[in-house]
DOPA-728557 format. One record per residue (C-alpha): residue number from 1; y, z, x. Coordinates in Angstrom, 3 decimals, padded with zeros to 6 digits, m for minus. Each point is the difference from the previous one (the first is absolute). Layout:
resi=NUM&north=Y&up=Z&east=X
...
END
This chain:
resi=1&north=000.000&up=000.000&east=000.000
resi=2&north=003.488&up=m000.731&east=001.206
resi=3&north=001.960&up=003.207&east=000.318
resi=4&north=m000.726&up=002.536&east=002.731
resi=5&north=m002.045&up=m002.566&east=001.891
resi=6&north=m003.493&up=001.403&east=000.532
resi=7&north=m000.936&up=000.525&east=003.634
resi=8&north=m002.349&up=m002.946&east=m000.196
resi=9&north=002.537&up=m002.449&east=m001.424
resi=10&north=001.147&up=m002.767&east=002.270
resi=11&north=002.706&up=m002.661&east=m000.100
resi=12&north=m001.218&up=m003.470&east=m000.907
resi=13&north=m000.478&up=m002.464&east=002.807
resi=14&north=m000.981&up=m003.518&east=m000.907
resi=15&north=m002.842&up=m001.567&east=001.933
resi=16&north=m000.903&up=m003.669&east=m000.017
resi=17&north=m002.826&up=000.571&east=m002.466
resi=18&north=002.095&up=001.994&east=m002.457
resi=19&north=001.262&up=m001.463&east=m003.242
resi=20&north=002.700&up=002.268&east=m001.390
resi=21&north=001.855&up=m001.413&east=m002.964
resi=22&north=002.523&up=001.463&east=m002.357
resi=23&north=m000.865&up=m001.465&east=m003.373
resi=24&north=002.593&up=m000.595&east=m002.673
resi=25&north=m001.815&up=m000.653&east=m003.262
resi=26&north=000.447&up=m003.609&east=m001.072
resi=27&north=001.137&up=m001.295&east=003.382
resi=28&north=m003.585&up=m000.332&east=001.180
resi=29&north=m003.275&up=m000.569&east=m001.731
resi=30&north=m002.252&up=002.636&east=001.490
resi=31&north=m003.070&up=m000.699&east=m002.094
resi=32&north=m001.317&up=m001.940&east=002.984
resi=33&north=m000.502&up=003.333&east=001.774
resi=34&north=m002.691&up=000.821&east=m002.549
resi=35&north=000.933&up=003.698&east=m000.258
resi=36&north=001.291&up=001.889&east=m003.081
resi=37&north=003.508&up=000.756&east=001.299
resi=38&north=001.183&up=001.162&east=m003.425
resi=39&north=m002.458&up=002.910&east=000.149
resi=40&north=001.999&up=001.520&east=002.889
resi=41&north=002.734&up=002.468&east=m000.965
resi=42&north=002.686&up=001.907&east=001.874
resi=43&north=m000.323&up=003.802&east=m000.044
resi=44&north=003.167&up=002.120&east=000.100
resi=45&north=m000.479&up=003.698&east=000.730
resi=46&north=002.207&up=003.067&east=000.256
resi=47&north=m001.674&up=002.625&east=002.220
resi=48&north=000.718&up=003.726&east=m000.331
resi=49&north=m001.659&up=001.442&east=003.102
resi=50&north=m000.485&up=003.759&east=000.439
resi=51&north=001.759&up=001.711&east=002.858
resi=52&north=m003.005&up=001.557&east=001.737
resi=53&north=002.204&up=002.141&east=002.264
resi=54&north=001.902&up=001.388&east=m003.016
resi=55&north=m002.855&up=m000.158&east=m002.537
resi=56&north=002.092&up=001.087&east=m003.013
resi=57&north=002.059&up=m003.192&east=000.053
resi=58&north=m000.267&up=m003.781&east=000.235
resi=59&north=001.592&up=m002.426&east=002.413
resi=60&north=002.625&up=m002.533&east=m001.031
resi=61&north=m001.458&up=m002.765&east=m002.191
resi=62&north=m001.090&up=m003.169&east=001.768
resi=63&north=m000.417&up=m003.471&east=m001.457
resi=64&north=m002.461&up=m002.655&east=001.067
resi=65&north=m001.469&up=m003.292&east=m001.128
resi=66&north=m003.521&up=m001.293&east=000.375
resi=67&north=m002.367&up=m002.501&east=m001.584
resi=68&north=m002.818&up=000.267&east=m002.526
resi=69&north=m002.103&up=m002.277&east=m002.187
resi=70&north=m001.825&up=m000.106&east=m003.307
resi=71&north=m003.789&up=000.458&east=000.200
resi=72&north=m000.686&up=000.394&east=m003.747
resi=73&north=002.477&up=m001.340&east=m002.561
resi=74&north=m002.154&up=001.145&east=m002.928
resi=75&north=m000.080&up=003.631&east=001.158
resi=76&north=003.559&up=m000.322&east=001.325
resi=77&north=m000.745&up=001.034&east=003.580
resi=78&north=002.104&up=m000.707&east=003.096
resi=79&north=m001.060&up=000.967&east=003.513
resi=80&north=002.168&up=000.784&east=003.032
resi=81&north=m000.083&up=002.220&east=003.111
resi=82&north=m000.055&up=003.784&east=m000.275
resi=83&north=002.814&up=000.285&east=002.548
resi=84&north=002.204&up=m002.178&east=m002.228
resi=85&north=m000.060&up=002.702&east=m002.703
resi=86&north=m000.518&up=003.255&east=001.940
resi=87&north=002.065&up=002.938&east=m001.332
resi=88&north=001.348&up=m002.359&east=m002.663
resi=89&north=002.703&up=001.183&east=m002.391
resi=90&north=000.294&up=m003.419&east=m001.637
resi=91&north=m001.905&up=m003.274&east=000.340
resi=92&north=001.072&up=m003.383&east=m001.383
resi=93&north=m001.725&up=m003.383&east=000.016
resi=94&north=001.768&up=m003.356&east=m000.050
resi=95&north=m001.718&up=m003.301&east=m000.654
resi=96&north=000.636&up=m003.052&east=002.136
resi=97&north=002.944&up=m001.969&east=m001.353
resi=98&north=001.085&up=002.780&east=m002.376
resi=99&north=003.233&up=001.975&east=000.109
resi=100&north=m001.487&up=003.007&east=m001.828
resi=101&north=m001.539&up=003.038&east=001.669
resi=102&north=m002.523&up=001.795&east=m002.256
resi=103&north=m000.886&up=003.677&east=000.356
resi=104&north=m003.524&up=000.415&east=001.352
resi=105&north=m002.374&up=002.933&east=m000.158
resi=106&north=m002.283&up=000.974&east=002.908
resi=107&north=m003.539&up=000.393&east=m001.417
resi=108&north=m001.907&up=000.994&east=003.117
resi=109&north=000.419&up=m000.015&east=003.759
resi=110&north=m002.627&up=m000.335&east=002.750
resi=111&north=001.724&up=001.541&east=002.998
resi=112&north=m002.832&up=m000.661&east=002.458
resi=113&north=m000.226&up=m003.716&east=m000.817
resi=114&north=003.790&up=m000.361&east=m000.501
resi=115&north=m000.330&up=m001.487&east=m003.502
resi=116&north=001.582&up=000.947&east=m003.330
resi=117&north=m000.342&up=m001.326&east=m003.546
resi=118&north=002.989&up=m000.215&east=m002.346
resi=119&north=000.680&up=m001.127&east=m003.529
resi=120&north=003.078&up=m001.103&east=m001.927
resi=121&north=000.265&up=000.967&east=m003.667
resi=122&north=002.499&up=m002.725&east=m000.962
resi=123&north=m001.843&up=m002.876&east=m001.780
resi=124&north=002.527&up=m002.580&east=001.189
resi=125&north=m000.999&up=000.599&east=003.640
resi=126&north=m003.593&up=m001.142&east=m000.636
resi=127&north=000.767&up=m003.200&east=m001.924
resi=128&north=m001.644&up=m002.886&east=001.866
resi=129&north=m000.519&up=002.082&east=003.161
resi=130&north=m002.691&up=m001.507&east=002.204
resi=131&north=m002.684&up=002.202&east=001.512
resi=132&north=m001.616&up=m000.091&east=003.412
resi=133&north=m003.735&up=m000.299&east=000.527
resi=134&north=m001.343&up=002.320&east=002.694
resi=135&north=m002.459&up=m001.696&east=002.340
resi=136&north=m003.348&up=001.816&east=000.174
resi=137&north=m000.738&up=m001.364&east=003.466
resi=138&north=001.485&up=000.901&east=003.330
resi=139&north=001.706&up=m002.996&east=001.598
resi=140&north=m001.247&up=m001.406&east=003.302
resi=141&north=001.939&up=m000.161&east=003.230
resi=142&north=002.460&up=m002.878&east=000.364
resi=143&north=000.210&up=m000.469&east=m003.791
resi=144&north=003.489&up=m000.842&east=m001.280
resi=145&north=001.878&up=002.691&east=m001.879
resi=146&north=003.279&up=m000.077&east=m001.966
resi=147&north=002.014&up=003.224&east=m000.264
resi=148&north=002.326&up=000.111&east=m002.991
resi=149&north=002.657&up=002.631&east=m000.633
resi=150&north=003.651&up=000.994&east=000.060
resi=151&north=000.776&up=000.967&east=003.626
resi=152&north=003.384&up=000.810&east=001.477
resi=153&north=002.234&up=m002.941&east=000.834
resi=154&north=000.435&up=m001.295&east=m003.553
resi=155&north=m000.453&up=000.776&east=m003.685
resi=156&north=m002.366&up=m002.774&east=m001.054
resi=157&north=m003.736&up=m000.286&east=000.532
resi=158&north=m001.274&up=m000.752&east=003.495
resi=159&north=m003.204&up=m001.793&east=000.979
resi=160&north=m001.295&up=000.476&east=003.559
resi=161&north=m003.127&up=m001.692&east=001.344
resi=162&north=m002.374&up=001.186&east=002.686
resi=163&north=m003.665&up=000.306&east=000.847
resi=164&north=m002.531&up=002.846&east=000.031
resi=165&north=m000.069&up=001.271&east=003.602
resi=166&north=m002.322&up=003.004&east=m000.179
resi=167&north=m001.901&up=002.199&east=m002.449
resi=168&north=m000.820&up=003.546&east=001.061
resi=169&north=000.331&up=003.663&east=m000.904
resi=170&north=003.644&up=000.916&east=000.538
resi=171&north=002.238&up=003.039&east=m000.538
resi=172&north=002.009&up=m000.095&east=m003.209
resi=173&north=003.275&up=001.678&east=000.988
resi=174&north=000.732&up=001.335&east=m003.509
resi=175&north=m002.655&up=002.747&east=000.153
resi=176&north=m001.683&up=m000.607&east=003.384
resi=177&north=m003.175&up=m001.267&east=m001.692
resi=178&north=m002.430&up=m002.264&east=001.876
resi=179&north=m000.841&up=m002.937&east=m002.270
resi=180&north=m000.748&up=m003.695&east=000.340
resi=181&north=003.126&up=m002.069&east=000.672
resi=182&north=000.785&up=m003.685&east=000.455
resi=183&north=002.324&up=m001.002&east=002.832
resi=184&north=002.006&up=m003.185&east=m000.500
resi=185&north=002.469&up=m001.851&east=002.196
resi=186&north=002.719&up=m000.090&east=m002.680
resi=187&north=002.710&up=002.646&east=000.327
resi=188&north=000.071&up=002.538&east=m002.828
resi=189&north=003.579&up=001.179&east=m000.288
resi=190&north=001.629&up=002.780&east=m001.972
resi=191&north=m000.128&up=m001.024&east=m003.660
resi=192&north=m003.190&up=m002.041&east=000.471
resi=193&north=m002.013&up=003.196&east=m000.509
resi=194&north=m002.104&up=m000.163&east=m003.159
resi=195&north=000.039&up=m003.789&east=m000.247
resi=196&north=m003.214&up=m002.039&east=m000.230
resi=197&north=m001.615&up=m002.030&east=002.771
resi=198&north=m001.687&up=m003.123&east=m001.407
resi=199&north=m002.754&up=m002.226&east=001.378
resi=200&north=m000.023&up=m003.777&east=m000.412
resi=201&north=m001.721&up=000.336&east=m003.403
resi=202&north=002.894&up=002.032&east=m001.382
resi=203&north=m002.060&up=003.219&east=m000.042
resi=204&north=001.452&up=003.259&east=001.321
resi=205&north=m001.757&up=001.136&east=003.183
resi=206&north=002.107&up=003.154&east=000.257
resi=207&north=003.333&up=001.820&east=m000.138
resi=208&north=002.559&up=m000.156&east=002.828
resi=209&north=000.738&up=003.537&east=001.186
resi=210&north=000.953&up=000.562&east=003.653
resi=211&north=000.799&up=m001.763&east=003.242
resi=212&north=000.016&up=000.618&east=003.723
resi=213&north=003.220&up=001.243&east=001.577
resi=214&north=002.129&up=m002.787&east=001.463
resi=215&north=m000.073&up=001.581&east=003.460
resi=216&north=m003.822&up=000.040&east=m000.004
resi=217&north=m000.867&up=m003.466&east=m001.313
resi=218&north=001.564&up=m002.893&east=m001.885
resi=219&north=m001.065&up=m001.489&east=m003.318
resi=220&north=m002.830&up=002.426&east=m000.713
resi=221&north=m000.351&up=001.152&east=m003.575
resi=222&north=m002.706&up=001.913&east=m001.844
resi=223&north=m001.475&up=m000.581&east=m003.442
resi=224&north=m002.043&up=002.431&east=m002.133
resi=225&north=m003.187&up=m002.011&east=m000.753
resi=226&north=m000.876&up=m000.681&east=m003.641
resi=227&north=m003.235&up=001.990&east=000.569
resi=228&north=002.063&up=003.160&east=000.623
resi=229&north=002.245&up=m000.773&east=m003.001
resi=230&north=m003.076&up=m000.553&east=m002.215
resi=231&north=m001.439&up=003.366&east=001.130
resi=232&north=003.307&up=001.661&east=m000.984
resi=233&north=000.000&up=m001.672&east=m003.448
resi=234&north=m003.698&up=000.714&east=m000.608
resi=235&north=000.622&up=003.640&east=000.937
resi=236&north=002.751&up=000.203&east=m002.651
resi=237&north=m002.228&up=m001.552&east=m002.675
resi=238&north=m003.038&up=002.138&east=000.866
resi=239&north=001.666&up=003.393&east=000.431
resi=240&north=003.143&up=m000.486&east=m002.088
resi=241&north=002.063&up=000.894&east=003.085
resi=242&north=000.191&up=m000.750&east=003.718
resi=243&north=m002.514&up=002.114&east=001.922
resi=244&north=000.154&up=m001.758&east=003.377
resi=245&north=m002.123&up=m001.542&east=002.742
resi=246&north=m002.817&up=002.201&east=001.347
resi=247&north=m000.197&up=001.014&east=003.636
resi=248&north=m003.012&up=001.592&east=001.652
resi=249&north=002.017&up=002.928&east=001.349
resi=250&north=m001.463&up=m000.047&east=003.497
resi=251&north=001.395&up=m000.530&east=003.487
resi=252&north=m002.149&up=m002.329&east=002.060
resi=253&north=m000.391&up=m001.206&east=003.560
resi=254&north=m001.323&up=m003.394&east=001.054
resi=255&north=m003.340&up=m000.061&east=001.826
resi=256&north=000.450&up=m002.969&east=002.291
resi=257&north=m001.107&up=002.020&east=003.044
resi=258&north=m003.765&up=m000.287&east=000.577
resi=259&north=m000.284&up=003.513&east=001.487
resi=260&north=001.708&up=001.493&east=m003.061
resi=261&north=m002.512&up=m001.776&east=m002.267
resi=262&north=m002.886&up=001.095&east=002.191
resi=263&north=001.066&up=003.676&east=m000.098
resi=264&north=m000.102&up=m000.038&east=m003.821
resi=265&north=m003.493&up=m001.492&east=m000.003
resi=266&north=000.933&up=m003.478&east=m001.236
resi=267&north=m002.458&up=m002.842&east=000.568
resi=268&north=001.135&up=m003.347&east=001.412
resi=269&north=000.081&up=m001.508&east=m003.476
resi=270&north=001.950&up=002.827&east=m001.659
resi=271&north=003.771&up=m000.306&east=m000.300
resi=272&north=002.611&up=002.237&east=m001.590
resi=273&north=002.937&up=002.362&east=000.450
resi=274&north=000.017&up=003.662&east=000.998
resi=275&north=001.441&up=002.457&east=m002.533
resi=276&north=002.240&up=002.473&east=001.847
resi=277&north=001.388&up=001.906&east=m002.973
resi=278&north=m000.536&up=000.140&east=m003.770
resi=279&north=002.984&up=000.905&east=m002.195
resi=280&north=m000.948&up=003.158&east=m001.964
resi=281&north=001.574&up=m001.261&east=m003.266
resi=282&north=m001.730&up=m003.414&east=000.074
resi=283&north=m003.112&up=m000.986&east=m001.964
resi=284&north=m001.740&up=m000.771&east=003.311
resi=285&north=000.209&up=003.684&east=000.986
resi=286&north=m002.937&up=000.641&east=m002.366
resi=287&north=m002.384&up=m002.207&east=001.990
resi=288&north=001.404&up=m000.907&east=003.439
resi=289&north=000.327&up=002.152&east=003.121
resi=290&north=001.830&up=m000.362&east=003.286
resi=291&north=m002.156&up=m001.792&east=002.628
resi=292&north=m001.754&up=m002.119&east=m002.649
resi=293&north=m000.122&up=m003.689&east=000.897
resi=294&north=000.951&up=m002.155&east=m002.988
resi=295&north=m002.241&up=m003.095&east=000.167
resi=296&north=000.666&up=m001.614&east=m003.384
resi=297&north=002.009&up=000.410&east=m003.194
resi=298&north=m001.618&up=m001.160&east=m003.258
resi=299&north=m002.599&up=m001.858&east=002.070
resi=300&north=002.574&up=m001.965&east=002.018
resi=301&north=m000.550&up=000.533&east=003.762
resi=302&north=002.999&up=001.289&east=001.976
resi=303&north=000.618&up=m001.317&east=003.523
resi=304&north=000.582&up=002.190&east=003.041
resi=305&north=003.698&up=m000.892&east=m000.256
resi=306&north=000.197&up=001.222&east=m003.621
resi=307&north=000.047&up=m003.456&east=m001.590
resi=308&north=m002.210&up=m001.656&east=m002.612
resi=309&north=m000.823&up=m003.651&east=m000.601
resi=310&north=002.686&up=m001.414&east=m002.277
resi=311&north=m000.463&up=m003.753&east=m000.077
resi=312&north=m001.502&up=m002.451&east=002.461
resi=313&north=001.647&up=000.632&east=003.386
resi=314&north=002.175&up=002.751&east=m001.528
resi=315&north=m000.328&up=003.790&east=000.129
resi=316&north=002.150&up=002.800&east=m001.480
resi=317&north=000.049&up=003.786&east=000.296
resi=318&north=m002.709&up=001.728&east=m002.036
resi=319&north=002.706&up=001.980&east=m001.887
resi=320&north=000.529&up=m003.129&east=m002.119
resi=321&north=m003.522&up=000.453&east=m001.428
resi=322&north=000.909&up=003.550&east=m001.055
resi=323&north=003.371&up=m001.049&east=m001.445
resi=324&north=m001.632&up=m002.570&east=m002.302
resi=325&north=m001.824&up=002.767&east=m001.878
resi=326&north=001.519&up=002.117&east=m002.802
resi=327&north=000.283&up=003.764&east=m000.290
resi=328&north=m002.925&up=001.376&east=m001.983
resi=329&north=m002.464&up=m002.518&east=001.454
resi=330&north=m002.839&up=000.977&east=002.314
resi=331&north=m000.362&up=m001.213&east=003.564
resi=332&north=m003.034&up=m000.192&east=002.295
resi=333&north=000.244&up=000.686&east=003.720
resi=334&north=m002.483&up=m000.674&east=002.772
resi=335&north=000.468&up=002.506&east=002.815
resi=336&north=m001.732&up=001.026&east=003.187
resi=337&north=m000.145&up=003.810&east=000.218
resi=338&north=m001.650&up=001.663&east=002.991
resi=339&north=m001.957&up=m003.178&east=000.718
resi=340&north=m001.251&up=m000.480&east=m003.582
resi=341&north=001.188&up=m002.767&east=m002.303
resi=342&north=000.940&up=001.370&east=m003.447
resi=343&north=001.026&up=m001.580&east=m003.305
resi=344&north=002.704&up=002.194&east=m001.563
resi=345&north=001.844&up=m000.359&east=m003.286
resi=346&north=003.479&up=001.088&east=m001.063
resi=347&north=m000.550&up=000.552&east=m003.750
resi=348&north=003.644&up=m000.527&east=m000.985
resi=349&north=002.947&up=m001.082&east=002.143
resi=350&north=003.212&up=001.983&east=m000.523
resi=351&north=003.371&up=000.030&east=001.773
resi=352&north=000.507&up=002.215&east=003.015
resi=353&north=003.107&up=002.212&east=000.046
resi=354&north=002.382&up=m000.458&east=002.940
resi=355&north=001.348&up=003.184&east=001.595
resi=356&north=003.355&up=m001.692&east=000.629
resi=357&north=000.616&up=m002.546&east=m002.806
resi=358&north=001.159&up=m003.502&east=000.957
resi=359&north=001.900&up=m000.202&east=m003.310
resi=360&north=000.768&up=002.227&east=m002.993
resi=361&north=m000.269&up=m002.551&east=m002.826
resi=362&north=m003.288&up=001.206&east=m001.498
resi=363&north=001.101&up=003.517&east=m000.915
resi=364&north=000.392&up=000.937&east=m003.708
resi=365&north=003.706&up=000.514&east=000.816
resi=366&north=000.673&up=m002.576&east=002.760
resi=367&north=002.177&up=001.101&east=002.881
resi=368&north=000.216&up=003.030&east=002.283
resi=369&north=m000.857&up=003.542&east=m001.149
resi=370&north=001.990&up=002.995&east=001.243
resi=371&north=000.925&up=003.605&east=m000.659
resi=372&north=002.876&up=002.096&east=001.328
resi=373&north=000.164&up=003.727&east=000.626
resi=374&north=003.115&up=001.556&east=001.554
resi=375&north=001.062&up=m003.310&east=001.546
resi=376&north=m003.413&up=m000.774&east=001.499
resi=377&north=m000.993&up=m003.497&east=m001.151
resi=378&north=m003.771&up=m000.552&east=m000.064
resi=379&north=m001.554&up=m003.417&east=m000.607
resi=380&north=m003.187&up=m001.937&east=000.818
resi=381&north=m000.442&up=m001.950&east=003.222
resi=382&north=m000.268&up=m003.715&east=m000.806
resi=383&north=000.701&up=m003.258&east=001.824
resi=384&north=003.103&up=m000.740&east=m002.160
resi=385&north=001.395&up=003.411&east=001.049
resi=386&north=m000.685&up=m000.751&east=003.678
resi=387&north=001.740&up=m003.358&east=m000.375
resi=388&north=002.953&up=001.633&east=m001.765
resi=389&north=000.383&up=002.678&east=002.684
resi=390&north=m000.777&up=m001.972&east=003.154
resi=391&north=000.404&up=m003.693&east=m000.942
resi=392&north=m002.548&up=m002.833&east=m000.147
resi=393&north=m000.983&up=000.778&east=003.604
resi=394&north=m001.084&up=003.545&east=m000.991
resi=395&north=m003.302&up=m000.321&east=001.883
resi=396&north=002.010&up=000.218&east=003.244
resi=397&north=002.885&up=002.227&east=m001.129
resi=398&north=m001.560&up=002.683&east=m002.221
resi=399&north=m001.445&up=003.210&east=001.510
resi=400&north=m003.415&up=m000.537&east=001.540
resi=401&north=m001.724&up=002.428&east=m002.420
resi=402&north=001.264&up=m001.942&east=m003.034
resi=403&north=m001.000&up=m003.366&east=001.415
resi=404&north=m003.451&up=001.330&east=000.867
resi=405&north=m000.388&up=001.387&east=m003.552
resi=406&north=001.072&up=m003.310&east=m001.546
resi=407&north=m002.196&up=m002.212&east=002.163
resi=408&north=m003.053&up=002.056&east=000.950
resi=409&north=m000.442&up=002.910&east=m002.417
resi=410&north=m002.135&up=m000.251&east=m003.142
resi=411&north=000.009&up=002.191&east=m003.118
resi=412&north=m002.861&up=002.514&east=m000.268
resi=413&north=000.367&up=000.293&east=m003.790
resi=414&north=001.436&up=m002.191&east=m002.749
resi=415&north=002.924&up=002.360&east=m000.697
resi=416&north=001.038&up=000.625&east=003.616
resi=417&north=003.577&up=m000.810&east=001.042
resi=418&north=002.122&up=000.705&east=003.068
resi=419&north=003.017&up=002.052&east=m001.133
resi=420&north=003.189&up=m000.448&east=001.984
resi=421&north=003.120&up=002.146&east=000.260
resi=422&north=002.231&up=m003.053&east=000.086
resi=423&north=003.401&up=001.710&east=000.251
resi=424&north=001.799&up=003.341&east=m000.235
resi=425&north=003.077&up=m000.144&east=m002.235
resi=426&north=002.954&up=002.003&east=001.309
resi=427&north=000.327&up=003.550&east=m001.370
resi=428&north=000.606&up=003.423&east=001.540
resi=429&north=m003.663&up=000.964&east=m000.682
resi=430&north=m001.341&up=m002.905&east=002.091
resi=431&north=002.354&up=000.396&east=002.978
resi=432&north=m001.895&up=m000.461&east=003.247
resi=433&north=m002.804&up=m001.973&east=m001.663
resi=434&north=001.788&up=m003.365&east=m000.069
resi=435&north=m002.036&up=m001.300&east=002.973
resi=436&north=m003.267&up=000.327&east=m001.957
resi=437&north=000.227&up=m003.416&east=m001.651
resi=438&north=m002.881&up=m002.450&east=m000.483
resi=439&north=m002.562&up=002.701&east=000.802
resi=440&north=m003.405&up=000.212&east=m001.651
resi=441&north=m000.588&up=003.041&east=m002.198
resi=442&north=m003.330&up=001.543&east=001.021
resi=443&north=m000.136&up=003.149&east=m002.155
resi=444&north=001.995&up=002.140&east=m002.424
resi=445&north=m000.638&up=003.611&east=000.983
resi=446&north=m003.601&up=000.083&east=001.176
resi=447&north=m001.225&up=m002.761&east=m002.339
resi=448&north=m000.466&up=m003.532&east=001.439
resi=449&north=001.830&up=m002.648&east=m002.050
resi=450&north=m002.168&up=m002.672&east=m001.659
resi=451&north=002.710&up=m002.148&east=m001.611
resi=452&north=003.598&up=000.092&east=m001.266
resi=453&north=m000.843&up=001.550&east=m003.387
resi=454&north=m002.084&up=002.662&east=001.725
resi=455&north=002.927&up=000.801&east=002.339
resi=456&north=002.341&up=000.322&east=m002.999
resi=457&north=m002.426&up=002.281&east=m001.854
resi=458&north=m000.486&up=002.223&east=003.071
resi=459&north=003.778&up=000.274&east=000.399
resi=460&north=000.467&up=000.941&east=m003.673
resi=461&north=m002.903&up=002.486&east=000.057
resi=462&north=001.224&up=001.865&east=003.105
resi=463&north=000.436&up=003.649&east=m000.989
resi=464&north=000.947&up=001.504&east=003.377
resi=465&north=003.561&up=000.619&east=001.184
resi=466&north=m000.069&up=m003.044&east=002.288
resi=467&north=m000.835&up=m003.695&east=m000.358
resi=468&north=m001.807&up=m001.075&east=003.162
resi=469&north=m000.462&up=m003.694&east=000.798
resi=470&north=m002.235&up=m000.838&east=002.967
resi=471&north=000.927&up=m003.379&east=001.475
resi=472&north=m001.538&up=m002.232&east=002.663
resi=473&north=000.335&up=000.977&east=003.685
resi=474&north=m000.427&up=003.649&east=m001.124
resi=475&north=003.579&up=000.119&east=m001.319
resi=476&north=000.729&up=002.573&east=m002.731
resi=477&north=002.690&up=m000.032&east=m002.697
resi=478&north=000.537&up=003.273&east=m001.879
resi=479&north=002.402&up=000.726&east=m002.884
resi=480&north=000.494&up=002.981&east=m002.299
resi=481&north=m001.842&up=m001.099&east=m003.148
resi=482&north=002.369&up=001.325&east=m002.675
resi=483&north=003.128&up=m001.335&east=001.709
resi=484&north=m001.647&up=m003.374&east=000.705
resi=485&north=m000.886&up=m000.556&east=m003.658
resi=486&north=003.442&up=001.117&east=m001.141
resi=487&north=001.748&up=m002.322&east=002.482
resi=488&north=m001.934&up=m003.117&east=m001.069
resi=489&north=002.159&up=m000.752&east=m003.084
resi=490&north=003.210&up=000.512&east=001.996
resi=491&north=m001.200&up=m002.366&east=002.755
resi=492&north=m000.955&up=m002.703&east=m002.535
resi=493&north=003.546&up=000.050&east=m001.449
resi=494&north=001.583&up=000.026&east=003.458
resi=495&north=m001.952&up=m003.071&east=001.131
resi=496&north=000.100&up=m001.893&east=m003.326
resi=497&north=m003.752&up=000.120&east=m000.598
resi=498&north=m000.996&up=m000.275&east=m003.699
resi=499&north=m003.204&up=002.064&east=000.095
resi=500&north=m002.039&up=002.089&east=002.392
resi=501&north=m003.185&up=m002.073&east=m000.298
resi=502&north=m001.132&up=m003.539&east=m000.812
resi=503&north=m001.011&up=m000.956&east=m003.582
resi=504&north=m003.733&up=m000.058&east=000.797
resi=505&north=000.109&up=003.631&east=001.199
resi=506&north=002.048&up=001.068&east=m003.046
resi=507&north=m002.641&up=m001.516&east=m002.315
resi=508&north=m002.840&up=001.671&east=001.875
resi=509&north=001.575&up=003.445&east=000.018
resi=510&north=001.033&up=m000.417&east=m003.645
resi=511&north=m003.546&up=m000.883&east=m001.109
resi=512&north=m001.381&up=003.018&east=001.841
END
């Protein structure tokens, strides 16, 4: 989308093989292209993004434009990218050649696959609107592709041609998911996001969604394959909501070294990957153990480099096999454990819970949770908070403990969170504590903290004369309990904070 250029957006550079035309309705007859251009719409969005550093307020509204297209005119469904409508306050859709923007409603969003479905209630919008047919086959390398959308540089529709350069498992920047992606040699610019990529038969092979930074490579764009989009849509139809793309929840190591294979008792014909760690909250934790060698998933052999046979002369990471399944389905695993080959079964796949969330969209009340006592602001450690506090380069600028928690640590239980004392608001009670910012809360009194709600309940239930907060690095913060509670209301007024806790914590404490 066009405003606040995403880190992966790049300025357009025309190569010899690139056809980039601005089309003006009747001036050109584009039927020769053989693609349903009228199915492509422009998406206008107003974003109201939470301020993760000051979790009781939102940042200034931002506006952006992107592309989308109709996939089912009868059911009135449009599809676009999730990042085009993230934290949306208002979404509008505008048909090609029309001067009217119609209010749109976001029906469901798949953050991991960067796709979202919308609808427009106005009947006039759907009159004569073409729909796009999703291809059920993955395209082959060197096949021609036409990207259609509304990128920056003009207001009318843009058609850019290229070829399929590569198909492999790639990182989707929206939620750091590893899914199949198509690389093309046509630049995908801001505003192109959410637009369709067509093959020569006029079928949609995928949705344009991200591109390589200009300083890294030129004219490299990425398309979400129609297979991933179909999984997202099937998920919605089957479960009535987006549930996601399964992951196995294990950390693996390649076994390309012959001595490594030999030490685990593998024969010359056996291939696989070594499981170093199993995430406690994953479905695999019920059957897999560290030091198992994963030989096959659902009967498909895994190579020593972690890849599986994809098509003739093509291999992809085995995680793509897992991602094609749905939550609730069973999975069979062939493992080598202590020299014995075993057939194991995961009876029902379910999502693992990250200790440090990559995003906060899936919560019942989206956005950051917090509570305040005597000017101490407690919230949950998440990647959006790290980005807000330390910038997009937080992996290098944030404290080492936080980075390690975000990248390496895994939740031991489904309700575990890392609670952070994010700032100390100025007040005479908290004098001398102002250096204790962005510190993890370990315990309240003698009780270890499990999550933010638990920390709030422990604080409220404290009956002693002092509130004692044990922080990381053995730091201690102590306040007189009665004075701290009394000062909270005064501090909220002084700093213009509407309430002492986030709506989700108010609801929980109210229901109890």
